[in-house]
OpenMM code with the backbone's topology and positions (N, CA, C; nanometers):
from openmm import Vec3, app, unit

residues = "UNK UNK UNK UNK UNK UNK UNK UNK UNK UNK UNK UNK UNK UNK UNK UNK UNK UNK UNK UNK UNK UNK UNK UNK UNK UNK UNK UNK UNK UNK UNK UNK UNK UNK UNK UNK UNK UNK UNK UNK UNK UNK UNK UNK UNK UNK UNK UNK UNK UNK UNK UNK UNK UNK UNK UNK UNK UNK UNK UNK UNK UNK UNK UNK UNK UNK UNK UNK UNK UNK UNK UNK UNK UNK UNK UNK UNK UNK UNK UNK UNK UNK UNK UNK UNK UNK UNK UNK UNK UNK UNK UNK UNK UNK UNK UNK UNK UNK UNK UNK".split()
positions = [
    Vec3(-2.6886, 3.1679, -2.5398),
    Vec3(-2.5580, 3.1395, -2.4678),
    Vec3(-2.5048, 3.0046, -2.4894),
    Vec3(-2.4079, 2.9712, -2.5500),
    Vec3(-2.3412, 2.8579, -2.5811),
    Vec3(-2.2483, 2.8076, -2.4619),
    Vec3(-2.3063, 2.6681, -2.4167),
    Vec3(-2.2306, 2.6196, -2.3015),
    Vec3(-2.1688, 2.4776, -2.3863),
    Vec3(-2.0485, 2.4418, -2.3661),
    Vec3(-1.9493, 2.3460, -2.4270),
    Vec3(-1.9335, 2.2659, -2.2990),
    Vec3(-1.9447, 2.1243, -2.3008),
    Vec3(-1.8905, 2.0663, -2.1792),
    Vec3(-1.8832, 1.9227, -2.2248),
    Vec3(-1.8313, 1.8264, -2.1691),
    Vec3(-1.7660, 1.7025, -2.1943),
    Vec3(-1.8325, 1.5939, -2.0719),
    Vec3(-1.8589, 1.4888, -2.1314),
    Vec3(-1.8935, 1.4071, -2.0279),
    Vec3(-1.8112, 1.2432, -1.9521),
    Vec3(-1.7142, 1.2776, -2.0813),
    Vec3(-1.6188, 1.1594, -2.0731),
    Vec3(-1.4696, 1.2355, -1.9903),
    Vec3(-1.4073, 1.0773, -1.9145),
    Vec3(-1.3071, 1.1371, -1.8688),
    Vec3(-1.2049, 1.1732, -1.9157),
    Vec3(-1.1936, 1.1366, -2.0354),
    Vec3(-1.0282, 1.1415, -2.1595),
    Vec3(-1.0620, 1.3005, -2.2142),
    Vec3(-1.1721, 1.3367, -2.2610),
    Vec3(-1.2115, 1.4430, -2.3278),
    Vec3(-1.1960, 1.5535, -2.2151),
    Vec3(-1.2415, 1.5179, -2.1074),
    Vec3(-1.2397, 1.6552, -1.9967),
    Vec3(-1.1059, 1.6722, -1.9403),
    Vec3(-0.9844, 1.5752, -1.9567),
    Vec3(-0.8714, 1.5814, -1.9093),
    Vec3(-0.8083, 1.6363, -2.0275),
    Vec3(-0.8319, 1.5925, -2.1651),
    Vec3(-0.7813, 1.6956, -2.2395),
    Vec3(-0.7967, 1.8085, -2.2538),
    Vec3(-0.9304, 1.8504, -2.2454),
    Vec3(-0.9436, 1.9711, -2.2232),
    Vec3(-0.8913, 2.0750, -2.1157),
    Vec3(-0.8856, 2.0312, -2.0493),
    Vec3(-0.8494, 2.1149, -1.9050),
    Vec3(-0.6941, 2.0922, -1.8773),
    Vec3(-0.6055, 1.9619, -1.9149),
    Vec3(-0.4633, 1.9709, -1.9406),
    Vec3(-0.3748, 1.9391, -2.0291),
    Vec3(-0.4492, 1.9411, -2.1264),
    Vec3(-0.3788, 1.9097, -2.2956),
    Vec3(-0.3498, 1.7907, -2.2830),
    Vec3(-0.2574, 1.7795, -2.3688),
    Vec3(-0.2225, 1.6644, -2.3952),
    Vec3(-0.1254, 1.5782, -2.3303),
    Vec3(-0.0549, 1.6564, -2.2506),
    Vec3(0.0625, 1.5908, -2.1315),
    Vec3(-0.0641, 1.5486, -2.0269),
    Vec3(-0.1395, 1.5870, -1.9994),
    Vec3(-0.1906, 1.5530, -1.8757),
    Vec3(-0.2847, 1.4262, -1.9269),
    Vec3(-0.3520, 1.4345, -2.0174),
    Vec3(-0.4088, 1.3129, -2.1312),
    Vec3(-0.3081, 1.2315, -2.1303),
    Vec3(-0.2011, 1.2336, -2.1448),
    Vec3(-0.1034, 1.1062, -2.1906),
    Vec3(-0.0785, 1.0523, -2.0227),
    Vec3(-0.0756, 1.1313, -1.9446),
    Vec3(-0.0540, 1.1024, -1.7992),
    Vec3(-0.1294, 1.0078, -1.7201),
    Vec3(-0.2682, 1.0525, -1.7735),
    Vec3(-0.4191, 0.9835, -1.7258),
    Vec3(-0.4407, 0.8339, -1.7951),
    Vec3(-0.4129, 0.8504, -1.9097),
    Vec3(-0.4114, 0.7301, -2.0259),
    Vec3(-0.3328, 0.6464, -1.9457),
    Vec3(-0.1818, 0.6413, -1.8782),
    Vec3(-0.0707, 0.5803, -1.8674),
    Vec3(-0.1339, 0.5315, -1.7069),
    Vec3(-0.1989, 0.6184, -1.6262),
    Vec3(-0.2691, 0.5483, -1.5158),
    Vec3(-0.3340, 0.4483, -1.5383),
    Vec3(-0.4591, 0.4936, -1.6472),
    Vec3(-0.5631, 0.3934, -1.6589),
    Vec3(-0.5137, 0.2712, -1.7238),
    Vec3(-0.4092, 0.2814, -1.7951),
    Vec3(-0.3322, 0.1458, -1.8709),
    Vec3(-0.2759, 0.0903, -1.7629),
    Vec3(-0.1876, 0.1425, -1.6342),
    Vec3(-0.1543, 0.0571, -1.5488),
    Vec3(-0.2750, -0.0209, -1.4967),
    Vec3(-0.3656, 0.0952, -1.4184),
    Vec3(-0.4916, -0.0069, -1.3582),
    Vec3(-0.5421, -0.1214, -1.4662),
    Vec3(-0.5821, -0.1223, -1.5710),
    Vec3(-0.5773, -0.2088, -1.6585),
    Vec3(-0.4867, -0.3612, -1.6902),
    Vec3(-0.3687, -0.3306, -1.6692),
    Vec3(-0.3167, -0.4104, -1.6742),
    Vec3(-0.3059, -0.4833, -1.5066),
    Vec3(-0.3325, -0.4127, -1.4167),
    Vec3(-0.3595, -0.4921, -1.2744),
    Vec3(-0.4852, -0.5816, -1.3249),
    Vec3(-0.6108, -0.5001, -1.3564),
    Vec3(-0.7081, -0.6024, -1.3707),
    Vec3(-0.7094, -0.7280, -1.4616),
    Vec3(-0.6323, -0.6924, -1.5493),
    Vec3(-0.5946, -0.8193, -1.6596),
    Vec3(-0.5458, -0.9538, -1.5728),
    Vec3(-0.4359, -0.9270, -1.5075),
    Vec3(-0.3604, -1.0069, -1.3787),
    Vec3(-0.4721, -1.0619, -1.3045),
    Vec3(-0.5810, -0.9921, -1.2896),
    Vec3(-0.6537, -0.9857, -1.1652),
    Vec3(-0.7763, -1.1020, -1.1891),
    Vec3(-0.7685, -1.1322, -1.3420),
    Vec3(-0.9277, -1.1754, -1.3916),
    Vec3(-0.9094, -1.3576, -1.4158),
    Vec3(-0.7523, -1.4108, -1.4470),
    Vec3(-0.7580, -1.5530, -1.4063),
    Vec3(-0.8229, -1.5989, -1.2439),
    Vec3(-0.7288, -1.5062, -1.1589),
    Vec3(-0.7720, -1.5459, -0.9855),
    Vec3(-0.9000, -1.5294, -0.9355),
    Vec3(-0.9429, -1.4025, -0.9932),
    Vec3(-1.1036, -1.3558, -0.9422),
    Vec3(-1.1659, -1.2991, -1.0580),
    Vec3(-1.2155, -1.3914, -1.1493),
    Vec3(-1.2761, -1.3177, -1.2818),
    Vec3(-1.4196, -1.2369, -1.2487),
    Vec3(-1.4509, -1.3008, -1.1286),
    Vec3(-1.6233, -1.1897, -1.0912),
    Vec3(-1.5594, -1.0435, -1.0388),
    Vec3(-1.4910, -1.0924, -0.9495),
    Vec3(-1.4529, -0.9491, -0.8967),
    Vec3(-1.3929, -0.8518, -0.9974),
    Vec3(-1.3011, -0.9117, -1.0956),
    Vec3(-1.2189, -0.8311, -1.2088),
    Vec3(-1.3234, -0.7926, -1.2694),
    Vec3(-1.4479, -0.8187, -1.3212),
    Vec3(-1.5264, -0.7976, -1.3982),
    Vec3(-1.6312, -0.7068, -1.3311),
    Vec3(-1.6748, -0.7238, -1.2178),
    Vec3(-1.7379, -0.6038, -1.1170),
    Vec3(-1.6657, -0.4800, -1.1116),
    Vec3(-1.5450, -0.4855, -1.1230),
    Vec3(-1.5118, -0.3753, -1.0939),
    Vec3(-1.4469, -0.2781, -1.2394),
    Vec3(-1.4207, -0.3892, -1.3219),
    Vec3(-1.3928, -0.3296, -1.4633),
    Vec3(-1.5187, -0.2251, -1.5196),
    Vec3(-1.6836, -0.3176, -1.4892),
    Vec3(-1.7488, -0.2355, -1.5565),
    Vec3(-1.7936, -0.0946, -1.5258),
    Vec3(-1.7935, -0.0811, -1.4251),
    Vec3(-1.8093, 0.0594, -1.3686),
    Vec3(-1.7017, 0.1248, -1.3944),
    Vec3(-1.5460, 0.0992, -1.4175),
    Vec3(-1.4501, 0.1412, -1.4436),
    Vec3(-1.4491, 0.2490, -1.6211),
    Vec3(-1.5118, 0.1163, -1.6788),
    Vec3(-1.5261, 0.1562, -1.8210),
    Vec3(-1.6298, 0.2551, -1.8265),
    Vec3(-1.7539, 0.2231, -1.7938),
    Vec3(-1.8464, 0.3177, -1.7867),
    Vec3(-1.8149, 0.4485, -1.7777),
    Vec3(-1.7297, 0.4913, -1.6393),
    Vec3(-1.7027, 0.6116, -1.5601),
    Vec3(-1.5847, 0.6462, -1.6834),
    Vec3(-1.5395, 0.6051, -1.7537),
    Vec3(-1.4135, 0.6534, -1.8135),
    Vec3(-1.4710, 0.7136, -1.9564),
    Vec3(-1.5561, 0.6286, -2.0146),
    Vec3(-1.5969, 0.6869, -2.1492),
    Vec3(-1.6815, 0.7325, -2.1543),
    Vec3(-1.8410, 0.6931, -2.0432),
    Vec3(-1.9551, 0.7429, -2.1120),
    Vec3(-2.0618, 0.8221, -2.0427),
    Vec3(-2.0221, 0.8593, -1.8748),
    Vec3(-2.0573, 0.9316, -1.7732),
    Vec3(-1.9603, 1.0056, -1.6911),
    Vec3(-2.0062, 1.1414, -1.6308),
    Vec3(-1.9106, 1.2181, -1.5736),
    Vec3(-1.9314, 1.1775, -1.4193),
    Vec3(-1.9721, 1.0387, -1.4079),
    Vec3(-1.9116, 0.9965, -1.2644),
    Vec3(-1.7749, 0.9815, -1.2162),
    Vec3(-1.6888, 1.0113, -1.2829),
    Vec3(-1.5576, 1.0018, -1.2620),
    Vec3(-1.4971, 1.1190, -1.1480),
    Vec3(-1.5965, 1.2406, -1.1664),
    Vec3(-1.5747, 1.3402, -1.0874),
    Vec3(-1.6726, 1.3144, -0.9206),
    Vec3(-1.6749, 1.1832, -0.9063),
    Vec3(-1.7477, 1.1786, -0.7628),
    Vec3(-1.6882, 1.0397, -0.6768),
    Vec3(-1.7223, 1.0285, -0.5682),
    Vec3(-1.6613, 0.9312, -0.4665),
    Vec3(-1.6573, 0.7873, -0.5128),
    Vec3(-1.7361, 0.7441, -0.5777),
    Vec3(-1.7676, 0.6235, -0.6058),
    Vec3(-1.6399, 0.5772, -0.7093),
    Vec3(-1.5999, 0.6567, -0.8037),
    Vec3(-1.5344, 0.6449, -0.9004),
    Vec3(-1.3728, 0.6212, -0.8420),
    Vec3(-1.3672, 0.7236, -0.7288),
    Vec3(-1.2578, 0.6955, -0.6824),
    Vec3(-1.2162, 0.5455, -0.5488),
    Vec3(-1.3230, 0.5140, -0.5713),
    Vec3(-1.3545, 0.3756, -0.4562),
    Vec3(-1.3203, 0.2936, -0.5456),
    Vec3(-1.3421, 0.2820, -0.6707),
    Vec3(-1.3065, 0.1804, -0.7635),
    Vec3(-1.1973, 0.1611, -0.7953),
    Vec3(-1.1551, 0.3094, -0.8218),
    Vec3(-0.9976, 0.3423, -0.8350),
    Vec3(-0.9071, 0.2826, -0.7176),
    Vec3(-0.9503, 0.2782, -0.5988),
    Vec3(-0.8876, 0.2519, -0.4851),
    Vec3(-0.8976, 0.1078, -0.4672),
    Vec3(-0.9913, 0.0176, -0.5160),
    Vec3(-1.0244, -0.0938, -0.5294),
    Vec3(-0.9306, -0.1579, -0.5809),
    Vec3(-0.8954, -0.1567, -0.7112),
    Vec3(-0.8076, -0.2069, -0.8011),
    Vec3(-0.7013, -0.2516, -0.7528),
    Vec3(-0.6040, -0.1702, -0.7146),
    Vec3(-0.4611, -0.2141, -0.6357),
    Vec3(-0.4661, -0.2153, -0.5208),
    Vec3(-0.5818, -0.2395, -0.4738),
    Vec3(-0.5654, -0.3015, -0.3062),
    Vec3(-0.6267, -0.4574, -0.3031),
    Vec3(-0.6821, -0.4729, -0.4072),
    Vec3(-0.7006, -0.6340, -0.4049),
    Vec3(-0.5981, -0.6896, -0.4919),
    Vec3(-0.5057, -0.6436, -0.5426),
    Vec3(-0.4301, -0.6885, -0.6758),
    Vec3(-0.3477, -0.7775, -0.5970),
    Vec3(-0.2561, -0.7370, -0.4772),
    Vec3(-0.1945, -0.8186, -0.4127),
    Vec3(-0.2092, -0.9994, -0.3566),
    Vec3(-0.3532, -0.9638, -0.3112),
    Vec3(-0.4566, -1.0945, -0.2592),
    Vec3(-0.4359, -1.1640, -0.3781),
    Vec3(-0.4548, -1.1362, -0.5268),
    Vec3(-0.5016, -1.1858, -0.6258),
    Vec3(-0.4007, -1.2561, -0.6420),
    Vec3(-0.2761, -1.2016, -0.6797),
    Vec3(-0.1316, -1.2345, -0.6783),
    Vec3(-0.1157, -1.3999, -0.5944),
    Vec3(-0.0931, -1.3870, -0.4656),
    Vec3(-0.1493, -1.5111, -0.3920),
    Vec3(-0.2083, -1.6368, -0.3928),
    Vec3(-0.3429, -1.5816, -0.4622),
    Vec3(-0.4135, -1.7307, -0.5037),
    Vec3(-0.3715, -1.7404, -0.6330),
    Vec3(-0.2939, -1.6883, -0.7198),
    Vec3(-0.2415, -1.7392, -0.8498),
    Vec3(-0.1170, -1.8237, -0.8083),
    Vec3(-0.0409, -1.7970, -0.6861),
    Vec3(0.0733, -1.8745, -0.6796),
    Vec3(0.0598, -2.0285, -0.6517),
    Vec3(0.1322, -2.1434, -0.6806),
    Vec3(0.1247, -2.2859, -0.6805),
    Vec3(0.1543, -2.3390, -0.5139),
    Vec3(0.1129, -2.4046, -0.5064),
    Vec3(0.1582, -2.4427, -0.3554),
    Vec3(0.2990, -2.4504, -0.3344),
    Vec3(0.3632, -2.4930, -0.4135),
    Vec3(0.5077, -2.5048, -0.3743),
    Vec3(0.5713, -2.4096, -0.3757),
    Vec3(0.5104, -2.2651, -0.4605),
    Vec3(0.6031, -2.1669, -0.4585),
    Vec3(0.5401, -2.0786, -0.3098),
    Vec3(0.4833, -2.1542, -0.2236),
    Vec3(0.4801, -2.0672, -0.0885),
    Vec3(0.5728, -2.0983, 0.0273),
    Vec3(0.6583, -1.9905, 0.0851),
    Vec3(0.7517, -2.0043, 0.1447),
    Vec3(0.7133, -2.0603, 0.2991),
    Vec3(0.7958, -2.1693, 0.3540),
    Vec3(0.7750, -2.1898, 0.4937),
    Vec3(0.8641, -2.1306, 0.5674),
    Vec3(0.8346, -2.0809, 0.6985),
    Vec3(0.9308, -2.0671, 0.7806),
    Vec3(1.0190, -2.1343, 0.7798),
    Vec3(1.1523, -2.0589, 0.8771),
    Vec3(1.2182, -2.1780, 0.8852),
    Vec3(1.1958, -2.2449, 1.0344),
    Vec3(1.1465, -2.1717, 1.1467),
    Vec3(1.1234, -2.2490, 1.2533),
    Vec3(1.0554, -2.3608, 1.2310),
    Vec3(0.9252, -2.3724, 1.0843),
    Vec3(0.8495, -2.4952, 1.1320),
    Vec3(0.9044, -2.6136, 1.0563),
    Vec3(1.0439, -2.5858, 0.9909),
    Vec3(1.0967, -2.7112, 0.9321),
    Vec3(1.1726, -2.7860, 1.0095),
] * unit.nanometer
topology = app.Topology()
chain = topology.addChain("A")
for resn in residues:
    res = topology.addResidue(resn, chain)
    for name in ("N", "CA", "C"):
        topology.addAtom(name, app.Element.getBySymbol(name[0]), res)
């Protein structure tokens, strides 16, 4: 009996959903990559700690089907707004009107 399978997220989605599904997954992963790239200057250690497992799960191993991959995907947009606040210069912070 011949069993064909794939461990990569990209090839798995390509085989299961076709080119349209693969394009949607690539778009989603591209957007997450942009968020990680914007997170890198403010929090380089955090961005590298998230990017490593993300790249491994996407390309090498079939763990994209597990809970930890979902949590990594959740952490990227969760921590991005906090990192954006850290990138702001002090003069860009808004002071409430009642404190002026």
